[in-house]
N, C-alpha and C positions, 0 to 999 in steps of 0.2 A: 504493500500500500504506500502511496505517496504521502509523506508526512503532511504536506500542505492540504491534501484532501481531508485527512483526519482532523486537522485543525479547523478547517472550514465546517466540518460536521459538528464539532464541539461548539463552535461559535453559533451555528444555526440553532442547535438545541438550547443553548443558553439564552439566545434571543427569543426563541419561542416561549421559553419558561417565563421570561420577563413580560412578554406580551400577555400571556395568560394571567399572570399576577396582576398586571395593570387592569386588564379587562374585569377581573373579579373585584378589584378595588373600586373601579368606577361603578360597578353594579351595586356594591355595598354603599358607596356614597350616595348613589341615586336613591337607594332604599331609605337611608337616613333623611335625606332631603324631603322625600315624599311623606315620611312619617312626621317630620317637623311641620310641614305645610298642613298636614291633616290635623295635627294638634292645634295649630293656629286657627283652623276653621272650627275646631271643637269636635272633630270626629275621634272616636276611640282608637288609639293606636293598636289595640288588640285585634280589631277587625282587619287592619292592614297587614299585620304580622301573619294572621292566619291565611290571608290571601297569598302572601309571599311564600309561605311554606308549601303551598300547592304547586307553585311554579317549578 
């Protein structure tokens, strides 16, 4: 195996891991924001959390 190819594969995997991590972080932040908005409107956060657990 060409060492450069191996390195590229390692970098690709690392980058993919980072992208996945960022994606899930954005999703979590989105959840928090929508919960805060709902609390602001006076909707029970439990309702929203139960909806998210179904997704």
